[in-house]
C-alpha positions in Angstrom: 95.6 94.0 115.8 96.2 91.1 113.5 94.2 89.6 110.7 91.5 88.3 110.4 90.0 91.5 111.6 87.8 91.2 114.7 84.6 93.1 115.3 86.3 94.9 118.1 89.0 96.2 115.7 86.4 97.6 113.3 84.7 99.3 116.2 88.0 100.8 117.3 88.4 102.2 113.8 85.0 103.8 113.8 85.5 105.3 117.3 89.1 106.5 117.0 89.5 107.0 113.2 92.6 104.8 112.9 93.7 101.2 113.2 97.0 99.4 113.2 97.3 96.0 111.7 100.6 94.3 112.5 102.4 91.8 110.2 100.2 92.5 107.3 103.2 92.2 105.0 106.0 89.7 105.6 109.7 90.5 105.5 110.2 89.4 101.9 107.4 91.6 100.7 108.8 94.6 102.5 112.3 93.9 101.2 110.8 93.8 97.7 109.0 97.1 98.2 112.2 98.7 99.4 114.1 97.4 96.3 111.3 98.8 94.1 111.6 102.2 95.9 115.3 102.4 95.0 114.6 101.4 91.4 111.9 104.1 91.1 114.2 106.7 92.6 117.0 105.7 90.2 114.7 106.2 87.2 114.6 102.5 86.4 110.8 102.2 86.3 110.1 105.1 83.9 109.6 108.8 83.8 109.0 110.6 87.1 108.6 114.4 86.9 111.2 116.1 89.0 113.5 113.1 89.3 117.2 113.7 89.1 119.3 111.3 86.9 121.2 108.8 89.0 124.7 107.9 88.1 125.4 104.1 87.8 128.1 104.4 90.5 125.8 106.1 93.1 124.7 103.9 95.9 120.9 103.4 96.4 121.1 105.2 99.8 122.6 108.3 98.2 119.8 108.4 95.5 117.0 107.8 98.0 118.2 110.7 100.2 117.3 113.2 97.5 113.5 112.6 97.9 110.9 113.0 100.5 107.9 111.6 98.5 107.0 110.4 95.0 103.4 110.6 94.1 101.6 107.9 92.1 104.4 105.3 92.0 101.8 102.7 91.0 101.6 104.4 87.6 105.1 103.2 86.7 105.7 100.2 89.0 103.7 97.0 88.5 104.9 95.9 91.9 103.4 98.9 93.6 100.3 98.7 91.5 99.8 95.1 92.7 100.0 96.3 96.3 96.9 98.4 95.9 94.8 95.3 96.1 96.9 93.3 98.5 94.6 90.8 100.3 95.6 92.2 103.8 94.5 95.6 102.7 91.3 94.5 101.0 90.2 92.5 104.0 90.3 95.6 106.2 89.0 98.0 103.6 85.9 96.0 102.9 85.2 95.9 106.6 85.6 99.6 107.2 84.5 101.1 103.9 82.1 98.5 102.3 82.2 95.7 99.7 83.1 98.0 96.8 86.4 99.9 97.1 88.4 101.9 94.7 91.9 103.5 94.9 92.7 106.9 93.5 96.2 107.7 94.8 99.5 106.2 96.0 102.5 108.0 97.6 105.9 106.6 98.3 107.5 108.4 101.2 111.3 108.0 101.6 112.0 110.5 104.5 115.7 110.1 105.0 117.3 111.4 108.2 116.8 115.2 108.4 113.9 115.3 106.0 110.8 117.2 107.2 107.4 115.9 108.3 104.0 117.2 107.4 101.9 119.6 109.6 98.4 118.8 111.0 96.0 118.1 108.2 93.1 115.9 107.0 93.3 114.0 103.8 89.7 114.7 103.0 90.7 118.4 102.6 92.6 117.3 99.4 90.5 114.3 98.2 86.8 115.1 98.7 84.9 111.8 98.7 81.6 113.5 99.9 80.5 110.4 101.7 83.4 110.5 104.3 84.7 107.1 103.1 88.2 108.2 102.3 90.7 105.8 104.0 94.5 105.9 104.0 96.4 102.6 104.0 99.9 103.5 105.4 102.3 100.6 104.9 105.4 100.7 107.0 108.5 99.8 105.0 110.8 100.6 108.0 110.1 100.6 111.7 108.4 103.9 112.3 109.3 105.5 115.6 109.0 108.9 117.3 112.6 109.5 116.6 112.5 108.9 112.8 109.2 110.7 112.2 106.2 108.3 112.7 102.6 109.4 112.3 100.9 111.3 115.1 97.1 111.2 115.3 94.3 112.9 117.3 92.0 109.9 118.2 88.4 110.6 117.5 89.0 113.9 115.7 87.3 112.5 112.6 83.9 112.3 114.4 83.2 116.0 114.0 82.8 115.5 110.2 84.3 119.0 109.7 86.9 120.0 107.3 89.0 122.5 109.2 90.5 125.5 107.4 94.1 125.5 106.3 96.8 128.1 106.4 100.3 128.5 105.0 103.1 128.1 107.5 106.8 128.8 107.8 107.6 126.0 110.1 110.6 124.2 108.6 109.9 121.1 110.5 107.3 120.4 107.8 107.0 120.4 104.1 105.0 123.0 102.2 101.6 121.4 102.6 99.1 123.7 104.3 98.5 123.4 108.1 95.0 122.7 109.5 93.8 125.3 112.0 90.9 126.3 114.3 90.3 122.7 115.5 89.5 122.2 119.2 92.7 120.2 120.0 96.2 120.8 121.1 99.4 118.7 120.5 98.8 117.2 124.0 95.7 115.4 122.5 97.9 113.6 119.9 99.4 110.1 120.2 102.3 108.7 118.3 101.6 105.6 116.1 104.9 103.7 116.3 104.8 100.5 114.2 107.1 97.8 113.0 107.9 97.3 109.3 105.2 95.3 107.6 102.4 96.9 109.7 99.6 98.9 108.1 98.0 102.0 109.6 94.5 102.6 108.3 93.1 106.1 109.0 89.9 108.0 108.2 90.1 110.9 105.8 88.8 113.3 108.4 91.3 112.3 111.1 93.8 115.0 112.1 97.3 113.6 111.7 100.8 114.8 111.2 104.4 113.7 111.2 107.6 115.3 112.6 111.0 115.3 110.9 113.2 112.2 110.8 115.6 113.1 113.7 117.3 109.7 113.7 121.0 109.6 112.8 121.0 107.9 109.4 118.5 105.6 107.9 115.0 106.1 106.5 111.4 106.1 107.4 110.0 104.6 104.2 106.3 104.0 103.7 103.8 103.4 100.9 100.5 105.2 101.4 97.5 104.4 99.3 94.2 106.2 99.4 90.8 104.4 99.0 87.1 105.2 99.1 83.8 103.6 98.4 83.2 102.9 94.7 79.6 104.0 95.2 80.7 107.6 95.7 81.7 109.9 92.9 85.0 111.7 93.3 84.9 115.5 92.5 88.7 115.7 92.8 89.9 118.0 90.0 89.7 118.6 86.2 86.0 119.0 85.8 84.4 121.8 83.8 83.6 125.0 85.8 79.9 124.8 84.7 79.6 121.2 85.6 77.3 120.3 88.4 79.5 119.2 91.3 77.2 116.3 92.0 78.2 114.8 88.6 81.9 115.4 88.8 83.8 112.1 88.9 87.5 111.6 88.7 88.0 108.4 86.9 91.8 107.7 87.2 91.1 104.9 89.6 91.8 101.3 90.3 89.0 99.0 91.6 90.4 96.9 94.4 87.3 95.1 95.7 83.8 94.3 94.6 82.2 96.1 91.6 82.3 99.6 90.3 78.7 100.9 89.9 80.0 103.5 87.5 82.2 101.1 85.5 80.2 102.0 82.4 82.1 105.3 82.4 85.5 103.5 82.0 88.7 104.8 83.5 91.2 107.5 82.4 95.0 107.8 82.7 95.4 111.3 84.0 97.9 111.4 86.9 101.6 110.7 86.4 104.4 109.9 88.8 106.1 113.0 90.2 108.4 114.2 92.9 106.8 116.1 95.8 109.1 119.0 96.8 110.2 118.7 100.4 110.3 122.5 101.2 113.7 122.2 102.9 114.8 125.4 101.1 111.6 127.2 102.1 108.2 127.3 100.4 108.7 130.8 99.0 105.9 131.9 96.7 104.4 128.5 96.2 101.2 129.2 94.4 99.0 126.4 95.9 100.7 125.5 99.1 97.7 123.8 100.5 97.3 121.6 97.4 100.6 119.7 97.9 98.8 116.4 98.1 96.4 117.0 95.2 96.2 115.1 92.0 98.8 115.6 89.3 98.2 119.0 87.8 100.6 120.7 85.3 99.6 124.2 86.5 100.8 123.5 90.0 104.3 124.6 91.0 104.2 123.0 94.5 
């Protein structure tokens, strides 16, 4: 699909739980994002918990290969903050979510050759929007292919409206994030989502999806993934008091990207911080909260 978004594309998203928009970002914009990714990984954009110091003589490719994913890059990078409300994203989000849209998370995936993927999961397991409005915007910064670890999705799996249980796994093809289980599908029901750089994959928070390792010889499968939801819905993500009514819990470290925030009178908070996501290549060991590996920034986590 290409912009402007046709009614048929919006219906495809509702029916299948995902949508590919090609050429949403031009070559110059993607080149700029890749330069910004290297600057972040070198430590040139500020503190990132878990980042290793980069020597001036190290090539960008060497530095990038250390990391699988950095959470919340928009916290330290004005360029990646600006992308949250990119017009191409907003045009689609306001069609599939509604006129008022907020963002609560960004993730920069590097995924060099040999790095693992992520097992079957649903994003709503980690980010509970309650109204089922959670939407990922997956921006391809390289061509994404089966060989280098593109997304795989189970079309229509979001329609159950069920959050499937998760379990720990020891499959070293994947990072330490928990694996969804007990769903009525097999790998044969999945389809690869191969896209060209500059494309965006939008997908529903209930959609089952995964990615396999980057098996390509050399190179990266870089992507910037932002998560959005309706601004009308409260977000009981984390950090609320145990005695608080869950109906009033509302994570406010958000960025409004379209329309108005009905709860704007609450203001916003600066709670999350940029941090490296462990790849699990050495094994997940006694990771305390394996299944929370995509959760908000939390100093008590050791994932």
